[in-house]
C-alpha positions as CSV (number, residue, x, y, z in Angstrom):
1,M,117.1,94.3,125.8
2,N,119.9,96.9,125.5
3,Y,118.6,100.1,124.1
4,I,120.9,102.5,122.2
5,I,118.9,105.7,121.8
6,S,120.0,108.7,119.8
7,G,118.4,111.7,118.1
8,K,119.0,113.8,115.0
9,N,117.7,117.3,115.1
10,I,115.8,116.4,118.3
11,E,116.7,116.2,122.0
12,V,115.9,112.8,123.4
13,T,113.8,113.6,126.5
14,E,113.1,111.4,129.4
15,G,109.5,111.1,128.2
16,L,110.7,109.7,124.9
17,K,113.0,107.3,126.6
18,S,110.3,106.0,128.9
19,A,107.9,105.6,126.0
20,I,110.6,103.5,124.2
21,Y,111.1,101.3,127.3
22,E,107.4,100.9,127.8
23,K,106.4,100.3,124.1
24,L,109.4,98.4,122.9
25,G,109.2,96.5,126.1
26,R,106.3,94.6,124.5
27,L,108.9,93.0,122.2
28,E,110.9,91.6,125.1
29,K,108.7,88.5,125.0
30,F,110.4,87.7,121.7
31,F,114.0,88.7,122.2
32,A,116.7,87.6,124.7
33,Q,117.7,90.1,127.5
34,D,121.1,90.9,125.9
35,T,119.7,91.8,122.5
36,D,120.8,95.3,121.2
37,V,118.1,97.6,119.9
38,Q,119.2,100.8,118.1
39,V,116.6,103.6,118.2
40,T,117.0,106.8,116.3
41,F,114.6,109.7,116.6
42,S,114.7,112.4,114.0
43,V,112.7,115.4,112.8
44,E,112.5,116.2,109.1
45,K,110.4,119.3,108.3
46,E,107.2,118.6,110.3
47,R,107.6,114.8,110.4
48,Q,108.5,113.0,113.6
49,K,110.4,109.9,112.6
50,I,111.7,106.9,114.5
51,E,113.9,104.1,113.2
52,V,114.4,100.9,115.1
53,T,117.1,98.4,114.1
54,I,117.7,95.0,115.8
55,P,120.9,93.5,114.4
56,M,121.2,89.7,114.6
57,K,123.6,87.2,113.1
58,G,122.6,86.9,109.4
59,H,119.5,89.1,109.7
60,I,118.5,92.7,110.5
61,I,115.1,93.5,111.8
62,R,114.4,97.1,110.9
63,A,111.4,99.5,110.8
64,E,110.9,103.2,110.5
65,Q,107.7,105.2,110.9
66,A,106.9,108.9,110.7
67,S,103.9,110.9,111.7
68,E,103.0,114.3,113.1
69,D,103.6,113.1,116.7
70,M,106.6,111.1,117.9
71,Y,104.5,109.0,120.3
72,V,102.3,107.9,117.5
73,S,105.4,107.0,115.4
74,I,106.6,104.9,118.4
75,D,103.3,103.0,118.5
76,L,103.4,102.4,114.7
77,V,107.0,101.2,114.6
78,V,106.4,98.7,117.5
79,E,103.4,97.3,115.5
80,V,105.5,96.9,112.4
81,I,108.4,95.1,114.2
82,E,105.9,92.8,116.1
83,R,104.3,91.9,112.7
84,Q,107.7,91.2,111.1
85,V,108.9,89.0,113.9
86,T,105.8,86.9,114.1
87,R,105.3,86.7,110.4
88,Y,108.9,85.7,109.5
89,K,109.6,83.7,112.7
90,K,110.5,80.5,110.8
91,K,112.7,82.4,108.4
92,I,114.8,84.4,110.9
93,T,115.1,81.8,113.6
94,D,117.8,79.4,112.4
95,K,118.1,77.6,115.7
96,E,121.9,77.3,115.4
97,Q,122.7,80.9,114.5
98,N,120.0,83.1,115.9
99,A,118.7,81.1,118.9
100,S,120.6,83.3,121.3
101,F,118.7,86.4,120.2
102,F,115.2,85.0,121.0
103,Q,113.4,83.8,124.1
104,S,113.2,80.0,124.2
105,D,109.4,79.9,124.4
106,F,109.2,81.9,121.2
107,F,110.2,78.8,119.3
108,D,107.6,76.7,121.0
109,V,104.5,78.7,119.9
110,D,103.0,77.4,116.7
111,D,101.4,80.0,114.4
112,D,98.8,78.8,112.0
113,D,98.8,82.0,110.0
114,D,102.5,81.7,108.9
115,E,102.6,82.6,105.3
116,E,105.1,81.0,103.0
117,I,107.2,83.2,100.8
118,K,106.4,82.2,97.3
119,I,108.3,83.4,94.3
120,I,105.6,83.6,91.5
121,R,107.7,85.1,88.7
122,S,111.3,84.9,87.6
123,K,113.1,87.1,85.1
124,R,116.4,86.7,83.3
125,F,118.2,89.6,81.6
126,A,121.6,90.6,80.5
127,V,123.4,92.7,83.1
128,K,125.1,95.4,81.1
129,P,127.9,97.5,82.3
130,M,126.8,101.1,83.0
131,Y,127.3,103.9,85.4
132,P,125.0,104.4,88.4
133,E,123.5,107.6,87.0
134,D,122.7,105.7,83.7
135,A,121.1,102.9,85.8
136,C,118.9,105.5,87.5
137,V,117.7,106.8,84.1
138,Q,117.0,103.2,82.9
139,M,115.1,102.5,86.1
140,E,112.9,105.6,85.6
141,L,112.3,104.6,81.9
142,L,111.1,101.1,83.1
143,G,108.9,102.6,85.8
144,H,110.5,100.4,88.5
145,N,111.7,101.4,92.0
146,F,115.0,99.5,91.7
147,F,117.3,98.4,89.0
148,V,120.1,95.7,88.9
149,F,123.2,96.5,86.8
150,R,126.9,95.8,86.5
151,N,128.8,98.9,87.6
152,A,131.1,100.1,84.7
153,E,133.6,101.5,87.2
154,T,134.0,98.5,89.5
155,D,132.6,95.6,87.3
156,E,130.5,94.5,90.3
157,V,126.8,93.9,90.4
158,N,125.0,96.9,92.0
159,V,121.4,98.0,92.6
160,V,120.1,101.5,92.4
161,Y,116.7,102.2,94.1
162,K,114.3,105.0,94.5
163,R,114.1,106.6,98.0
164,K,111.5,108.8,99.6
165,G,111.7,112.4,98.5
166,N,112.7,111.6,94.9
167,T,116.3,110.6,95.7
168,Y,118.2,107.5,94.8
169,G,120.3,105.0,96.6
170,L,123.1,102.7,95.5
171,I,123.7,99.2,96.9
172,E,127.2,97.9,96.4
173,P,128.6,94.5,97.6
174,E,131.1,94.5,100.4
175,F,133.5,91.6,100.7
């Protein structure tokens, strides 16, 4: 795997790099040798945070973890990615598109504990034009952590969502 390691508000030491190579090396059994892995370390207040992103054709495997110790965060993020890959193996391994990202023997292993994704509820509602700020207010009134709406400025369907630290995010389509 090809590691792209960077840091925000932190110097990436040789110790952190070797921990990444060792711990994320456990994931090499899943991915092909030329798979890119983006690792970003950051320090926010007293929290040591790591974000790992593995872009693939049609999918992105991503996890972030934070703790008081960066090495603990590394261990946690590796567990999350390992769980994601094994749990959603059938969903993310379209043999024609993503086969080059994975080891060939990864396809051969049968997992009995694969869980099907089941949609148990469906909702329909009118998507009214509104501004993103109004959509945030509506989301708060409903008590949800995301809200789908038609942007009054662009006339496109957008999503606002609640982020950590009582901030908001906006998802806009890109064509």
